GUGUTOR-193879 format. One record per residue: residue number from 1; residue in three letters; x, y, z of N, C-alpha, C in turn. Coordinates in steps of 0.05 Angstrom, whole numbers, padded with zeros to 5 digits, always signed. Layout:
% residues N
[atom NUM, ALA, [X, Y, Z], [X, Y, Z], [X, Y, Z]] ...
***
This chain:
% residues 101
[atom 1, MET, [-00539, -00404, -00469], [-00541, -00385, -00448], [-00531, -00397, -00421]] [atom 2, SER, [-00535, -00423, -00417], [-00526, -00435, -00392], [-00496, -00435, -00390]] [atom 3, LYS, [-00482, -00437, -00413], [-00452, -00436, -00412], [-00443, -00409, -00403]] [atom 4, LEU, [-00457, -00388, -00412], [-00450, -00361, -00404], [-00454, -00357, -00374]] [atom 5, LYS, [-00476, -00367, -00364], [-00482, -00365, -00335], [-00461, -00380, -00319]] [atom 6, SER, [-00454, -00404, -00328], [-00433, -00420, -00314], [-00406, -00405, -00314]] [atom 7, PHE, [-00400, -00393, -00337], [-00375, -00378, -00338], [-00375, -00354, -00319]] [atom 8, ILE, [-00397, -00340, -00317], [-00399, -00316, -00300], [-00396, -00325, -00271]] [atom 9, VAL, [-00410, -00347, -00263], [-00408, -00357, -00236], [-00379, -00365, -00230]] [atom 10, LEU, [-00367, -00380, -00248], [-00339, -00389, -00243], [-00320, -00365, -00241]] [atom 11, ALA, [-00323, -00345, -00258], [-00306, -00321, -00257], [-00310, -00307, -00231]] [atom 12, ALA, [-00334, -00304, -00222], [-00339, -00291, -00196], [-00327, -00306, -00173]] [atom 13, MET, [-00329, -00332, -00174], [-00317, -00349, -00152], [-00287, -00347, -00152]] [atom 14, CYS, [-00274, -00344, -00175], [-00245, -00341, -00176], [-00236, -00315, -00164]] [atom 15, CYS, [-00252, -00295, -00165], [-00245, -00268, -00155], [-00249, -00266, -00125]] [atom 16, LEU, [-00264, -00282, -00113], [-00270, -00280, -00084], [-00246, -00279, -00066]] [atom 17, PRO, [-00225, -00296, -00071], [-00202, -00295, -00054], [-00188, -00268, -00054]] [atom 18, PHE, [-00192, -00252, -00074], [-00178, -00227, -00077], [-00193, -00203, -00064]] [atom 19, ILE, [-00218, -00209, -00055], [-00234, -00188, -00043], [-00229, -00188, -00013]] [atom 20, SER, [-00222, -00165, -00002], [-00216, -00164, +00027], [-00238, -00148, +00041]] [atom 21, TYR, [-00247, -00160, +00063], [-00267, -00146, +00079], [-00257, -00140, +00106]] [atom 22, ALA, [-00259, -00115, +00115], [-00250, -00108, +00142], [-00272, -00117, +00161]] [atom 23, ALA, [-00263, -00131, +00182], [-00282, -00142, +00202], [-00290, -00121, +00222]] [atom 24, GLY, [-00277, -00099, +00224], [-00283, -00079, +00244], [-00304, -00059, +00235]] [atom 25, ASP, [-00312, -00042, +00253], [-00332, -00021, +00249], [-00317, +00005, +00246]] [atom 26, ALA, [-00316, +00015, +00221], [-00301, +00039, +00215], [-00312, +00064, +00231]] [atom 27, ALA, [-00338, +00066, +00234], [-00349, +00088, +00249], [-00340, +00088, +00278]] [atom 28, ALA, [-00340, +00064, +00290], [-00330, +00062, +00318], [-00300, +00067, +00319]] [atom 29, GLY, [-00286, +00059, +00298], [-00257, +00064, +00297], [-00251, +00094, +00295]] [atom 30, LYS, [-00267, +00108, +00279], [-00263, +00137, +00277], [-00267, +00150, +00304]] [atom 31, ALA, [-00287, +00142, +00319], [-00292, +00154, +00345], [-00269, +00148, +00364]] [atom 32, LYS, [-00257, +00124, +00361], [-00235, +00116, +00379], [-00208, +00128, +00370]] [atom 33, SER, [-00206, +00139, +00346], [-00181, +00147, +00334], [-00171, +00174, +00344]] [atom 34, VAL, [-00186, +00188, +00361], [-00178, +00215, +00370], [-00150, +00215, +00382]] [atom 35, THR, [-00144, +00195, +00397], [-00117, +00193, +00409], [-00096, +00190, +00388]] [atom 36, CYS, [-00102, +00174, +00368], [-00082, +00168, +00347], [-00075, +00193, +00330]] [atom 37, MET, [-00095, +00210, +00328], [-00092, +00234, +00311], [-00071, +00253, +00320]] [atom 38, ALA, [-00064, +00253, +00346], [-00044, +00271, +00356], [-00017, +00267, +00342]] [atom 39, CYS, [-00011, +00242, +00336], [+00015, +00236, +00322], [+00011, +00229, +00293]] [atom 40, HIS, [-00010, +00214, +00287], [-00014, +00204, +00260], [-00031, +00221, +00242]] [atom 41, GLY, [-00040, +00244, +00252], [-00056, +00263, +00236], [-00085, +00257, +00236]] [atom 42, ALA, [-00101, +00279, +00232], [-00130, +00277, +00233], [-00141, +00259, +00211]] [atom 43, LYS, [-00127, +00257, +00189], [-00136, +00240, +00167], [-00117, +00216, +00163]] [atom 44, GLY, [-00102, +00210, +00184], [-00084, +00187, +00182], [-00058, +00193, +00168]] [atom 45, ILE, [-00052, +00218, +00162], [-00028, +00226, +00148], [-00011, +00242, +00168]] [atom 46, SER, [+00011, +00230, +00176], [+00029, +00243, +00195], [+00044, +00266, +00183]] [atom 47, ASN, [+00049, +00287, +00200], [+00065, +00309, +00190], [+00093, +00308, +00201]] [atom 48, ASN, [+00100, +00285, +00213], [+00127, +00281, +00224], [+00139, +00255, +00212]] [atom 49, ASP, [+00164, +00257, +00204], [+00177, +00234, +00192], [+00179, +00209, +00210]] [atom 50, ILE, [+00179, +00213, +00236], [+00183, +00190, +00254], [+00157, +00175, +00260]] [atom 51, TRP, [+00134, +00186, +00252], [+00108, +00172, +00256], [+00097, +00164, +00229]] [atom 52, PRO, [+00089, +00139, +00225], [+00079, +00130, +00199], [+00051, +00140, +00193]] [atom 53, ASN, [+00045, +00141, +00167], [+00018, +00146, +00158], [+00002, +00121, +00163]] [atom 54, LEU, [-00022, +00124, +00173], [-00040, +00101, +00177], [-00061, +00099, +00155]] [atom 55, ALA, [-00067, +00121, +00143], [-00088, +00121, +00122], [-00080, +00103, +00099]] [atom 56, GLY, [-00099, +00086, +00092], [-00095, +00068, +00070], [-00078, +00043, +00075]] [atom 57, GLN, [-00068, +00040, +00099], [-00053, +00016, +00105], [-00072, -00008, +00104]] [atom 58, LYS, [-00062, -00031, +00099], [-00079, -00055, +00097], [-00090, -00062, +00125]] [atom 59, TYR, [-00116, -00070, +00125], [-00130, -00077, +00150], [-00114, -00097, +00167]] [atom 60, GLY, [-00106, -00120, +00155], [-00092, -00141, +00169], [-00066, -00131, +00181]] [atom 61, TYR, [-00052, -00114, +00166], [-00026, -00104, +00175], [-00030, -00086, +00200]] [atom 62, LEU, [-00051, -00069, +00199], [-00056, -00051, +00222], [-00064, -00068, +00246]] [atom 63, VAL, [-00081, -00087, +00243], [-00089, -00104, +00266], [-00064, -00117, +00278]] [atom 64, LYS, [-00047, -00129, +00261], [-00023, -00143, +00270], [-00004, -00125, +00285]] [atom 65, GLN, [+00001, -00101, +00274], [+00020, -00083, +00287], [+00009, -00071, +00313]] [atom 66, ILE, [-00017, -00063, +00313], [-00028, -00052, +00338], [-00028, -00073, +00360]] [atom 67, LYS, [-00036, -00098, +00353], [-00035, -00119, +00373], [-00007, -00124, +00383]] [atom 68, ALA, [+00013, -00123, +00365], [+00041, -00128, +00373], [+00050, -00106, +00393]] [atom 69, PHE, [+00042, -00081, +00388], [+00049, -00060, +00408], [+00035, -00065, +00434]] [atom 70, ARG, [+00009, -00071, +00433], [-00007, -00076, +00457], [+00004, -00099, +00473]] [atom 71, ASP, [+00011, -00121, +00460], [+00019, -00146, +00473], [+00048, -00146, +00481]] [atom 72, GLY, [+00063, -00125, +00473], [+00092, -00123, +00480], [+00110, -00138, +00461]] [atom 73, ASP, [+00100, -00149, +00439], [+00117, -00162, +00420], [+00133, -00142, +00403]] [atom 74, ARG, [+00122, -00118, +00402], [+00135, -00096, +00388], [+00137, -00073, +00409]] [atom 75, LYS, [+00161, -00063, +00413], [+00166, -00044, +00435], [+00168, -00015, +00424]] [atom 76, ASP, [+00154, +00002, +00438], [+00156, +00031, +00432], [+00145, +00045, +00457]] [atom 77, PRO, [+00162, +00062, +00470], [+00153, +00075, +00494], [+00129, +00094, +00490]] [atom 78, MET, [+00126, +00105, +00466], [+00104, +00123, +00461], [+00078, +00108, +00454]] [atom 79, MET, [+00081, +00086, +00440], [+00057, +00071, +00432], [+00046, +00053, +00455]] [atom 80, ALA, [+00063, +00043, +00472], [+00054, +00024, +00493], [+00030, +00035, +00509]] [atom 81, PRO, [+00032, +00059, +00520], [+00010, +00069, +00536], [-00015, +00075, +00519]] [atom 82, MET, [-00011, +00081, +00494], [-00034, +00088, +00477], [-00051, +00063, +00470]] [atom 83, VAL, [-00038, +00041, +00466], [-00052, +00017, +00458], [-00059, -00002, +00481]] [atom 84, ALA, [-00047, +00002, +00504], [-00052, -00016, +00526], [-00081, -00021, +00533]] [atom 85, PRO, [-00098, +00000, +00533], [-00126, -00005, +00540], [-00144, -00015, +00517]] [atom 86, LEU, [-00133, -00019, +00493], [-00149, -00027, +00470], [-00157, -00057, +00471]] [atom 87, SER, [-00182, -00062, +00466], [-00192, -00089, +00464], [-00187, -00099, +00435]] [atom 88, ASP, [-00190, -00124, +00430], [-00188, -00134, +00403], [-00208, -00121, +00384]] [atom 89, ASP, [-00232, -00116, +00394], [-00252, -00102, +00378], [-00244, -00074, +00372]] [atom 90, ASP, [-00233, -00060, +00392], [-00223, -00033, +00387], [-00202, -00032, +00365]] [atom 91, ILE, [-00184, -00052, +00366], [-00163, -00053, +00346], [-00175, -00058, +00318]] [atom 92, LYS, [-00194, -00076, +00316], [-00207, -00082, +00291], [-00221, -00057, +00280]] [atom 93, ASN, [-00234, -00043, +00298], [-00248, -00019, +00290], [-00229, +00003, +00280]] [atom 94, LEU, [-00207, +00007, +00294], [-00187, +00026, +00286], [-00175, +00018, +00259]] [atom 95, ALA, [-00169, -00007, +00255], [-00158, -00017, +00230], [-00178, -00013, +00207]] [atom 96, ALA, [-00204, -00017, +00213], [-00224, -00013, +00192], [-00225, +00016, +00184]] [atom 97, PHE, [-00224, +00034, +00204], [-00225, +00063, +00199], [-00201, +00072, +00182]] [atom 98, PHE, [-00177, +00066, +00192], [-00153, +00076, +00178], [-00148, +00063, +00151]] [atom 99, SER, [-00155, +00037, +00149], [-00151, +00024, +00123], [-00170, +00035, +00102]] [atom 100, GLY, [-00192, +00046, +00111], [-00212, +00057, +00092], [-00207, +00086, +00084]] [atom 101, LEU, [-00187, +00098, +00095], [-00180, +00126, +00088], [-00164, +00127, +00062]] 
***
């Protein structure tokens, strides 16, 4: 029986690197997402080809891209004023919300 327990523990430890946890608060992100919904849709699905869907995007990708817009590393005249007031926590919360859709 101890070999079985050891195997189960080892198998669980091997899977840990593949589990992703969003660091943000999805409920706070949902409350903050009202501005985003104008272009990206109420459920994160855009109805316009020029605006991407945010629903289901990876948490880390969303954080990286929103920060890039906010910090000026990625330029877009429509996104810049939308993300300028966002804190790092706001961005994490938005990413948690949209990645969970």
